[in-house]
Backbone as numpy.savetxt, mean C-alpha at the origin, in Angstrom:
# Nx Ny Nz CAx CAy CAz Cx Cy Cz
-2.47 1.99 -0.75 -3.23 0.87 -0.25 -4.72 1.02 -0.60
-5.19 2.27 -0.65 -6.59 2.49 -1.00 -6.88 2.07 -2.44
-5.91 2.29 -3.31 -6.10 1.90 -4.72 -6.20 0.39 -4.83
-5.36 -0.31 -4.08 -5.40 -1.78 -4.09 -6.73 -2.28 -3.53
-7.17 -1.66 -2.44 -8.45 -2.05 -1.85 -9.60 -1.80 -2.81
-9.57 -0.67 -3.50 -10.63 -0.35 -4.47 -10.65 -1.36 -5.61
-9.47 -1.79 -6.05 -9.39 -2.80 -7.10 -10.00 -4.12 -6.63
-9.64 -4.54 -5.42 -10.18 -5.79 -4.88 -11.69 -5.70 -4.70
-12.17 -4.55 -4.26 -13.61 -4.35 -4.08 -14.33 -4.42 -5.42
-13.77 -3.81 -6.47 -14.38 -3.86 -7.80 -14.43 -5.30 -8.31
-13.38 -6.07 -8.05 -13.39 -7.47 -8.47 -14.47 -8.27 -7.74
-14.63 -8.02 -6.46 -15.67 -8.72 -5.70 -17.06 -8.34 -6.20
-17.26 -7.07 -6.49 -18.56 -6.63 -6.99 -18.84 -7.25 -8.35
-17.81 -7.38 -9.18 -17.99 -7.98 -10.50 -18.39 -9.45 -10.41
-17.93 -10.14 -9.39 -18.30 -11.54 -9.22 -19.78 -11.68 -8.89
-20.34 -10.68 -8.21 -21.75 -10.74 -7.82 -22.68 -10.17 -8.88
-22.17 -9.33 -9.76 -23.00 -8.66 -10.77 -23.18 -9.52 -12.02
-24.17 -9.14 -12.80 -24.36 -9.74 -14.11 -23.22 -9.28 -15.02
-22.91 -10.05 -16.07 -21.80 -9.67 -16.96 -21.94 -8.28 -17.58
-23.17 -7.84 -17.87 -23.32 -6.51 -18.47 -23.17 -5.38 -17.46
-23.16 -5.70 -16.16 -23.01 -4.68 -15.12 -21.59 -4.62 -14.55
-20.67 -5.37 -15.13 -19.32 -5.40 -14.61 -18.63 -4.05 -14.79
-17.81 -3.73 -13.82 -17.04 -2.49 -13.83 -15.56 -2.85 -13.88
-14.81 -2.19 -14.74 -13.38 -2.46 -14.84 -12.67 -1.92 -13.60
-11.77 -2.72 -13.01 -11.01 -2.21 -11.86 -10.07 -1.08 -12.30
-9.70 -0.26 -11.36 -8.86 0.90 -11.68 -7.46 0.51 -12.12
-6.92 -0.59 -11.58 -5.60 -1.06 -11.96 -5.63 -2.57 -12.12
-4.65 -3.12 -12.80 -4.57 -4.55 -13.01 -3.87 -5.27 -11.87
-3.80 -6.60 -11.98 -3.19 -7.40 -10.92 -1.71 -7.08 -10.74
-0.98 -6.96 -11.84 0.46 -6.71 -11.72 0.73 -5.33 -11.14
-0.05 -4.33 -11.56 0.11 -3.00 -10.98 -0.24 -2.99 -9.50
-1.25 -3.75 -9.13 -1.65 -3.86 -7.74 -0.53 -4.46 -6.90
0.08 -5.52 -7.41 1.18 -6.17 -6.70 2.38 -5.22 -6.59
2.67 -4.50 -7.66 3.79 -3.55 -7.64 3.54 -2.42 -6.65
2.33 -1.91 -6.61 2.01 -0.85 -5.64 2.10 -1.36 -4.20
1.69 -2.59 -3.99 1.78 -3.16 -2.65 3.24 -3.29 -2.21
4.10 -3.78 -3.11 5.52 -3.90 -2.79 6.14 -2.52 -2.56
5.74 -1.54 -3.36 6.25 -0.19 -3.20 5.84 0.38 -1.84
4.60 0.16 -1.44 4.15 0.69 -0.15 4.89 0.01 1.01
5.17 -1.28 0.87 5.95 -1.96 1.92 7.37 -1.42 1.98
7.98 -1.20 0.83 9.34 -0.65 0.80 9.38 0.74 1.40
8.39 1.57 1.07 8.33 2.93 1.60 8.15 2.91 3.12
7.30 2.04 3.60 7.08 1.95 5.05 8.35 1.48 5.77
9.07 0.54 5.16 10.31 0.05 5.74 11.37 1.15 5.78
11.48 1.90 4.69 12.44 3.00 4.67 12.09 4.06 5.70
10.82 4.37 5.83 10.38 5.36 6.82 10.70 4.88 8.24
10.47 3.61 8.49 10.78 3.06 9.81 12.27 3.15 10.10
13.11 2.79 9.12 14.56 2.81 9.32 15.06 4.22 9.58
14.58 5.18 8.81 15.02 6.57 8.99 14.55 7.10 10.34
13.33 6.76 10.72 12.84 7.26 12.01 13.62 6.64 13.17
14.01 5.38 13.04 14.83 4.75 14.08 16.18 5.44 14.19
16.76 5.83 13.05 18.03 6.55 13.07 17.88 7.91 13.75
16.80 8.61 13.44 16.56 9.92 14.06 16.35 9.78 15.57
15.61 8.77 15.97 15.36 8.56 17.39 16.66 8.22 18.11
17.50 7.38 17.49 18.78 7.04 18.10 19.67 8.27 18.23
19.65 9.12 17.21 20.45 10.35 17.25 19.94 11.27 18.35
18.64 11.43 18.46 18.08 12.27 19.52 18.38 11.71 20.90
18.30 10.41 21.06 18.60 9.79 22.35 20.06 9.97 22.73
20.94 9.95 21.71 22.37 10.13 21.97 22.63 11.53 22.51
22.02 12.55 21.90 22.23 13.92 22.35 21.44 14.23 23.60
20.38 13.54 23.85 19.56 13.77 25.04 20.33 13.36 26.30
21.11 12.27 26.19 21.85 11.76 27.34 23.05 12.65 27.70
23.54 13.42 26.74 24.73 14.25 27.01 24.40 15.46 27.76
């Protein structure tokens, strides 16, 4: 997410700067979108696995 934020920040700074002061963003738009989707997928997988672990612990806790 930090890489995506840095890319967006570089784009905003480029809009305010003169053309000769522009800085290339670290990644392109398509890479930014892919990284965002990857981070969402990873967070979803982490949530699902943690819910399974919590359910397993609750099952054994009650016994």
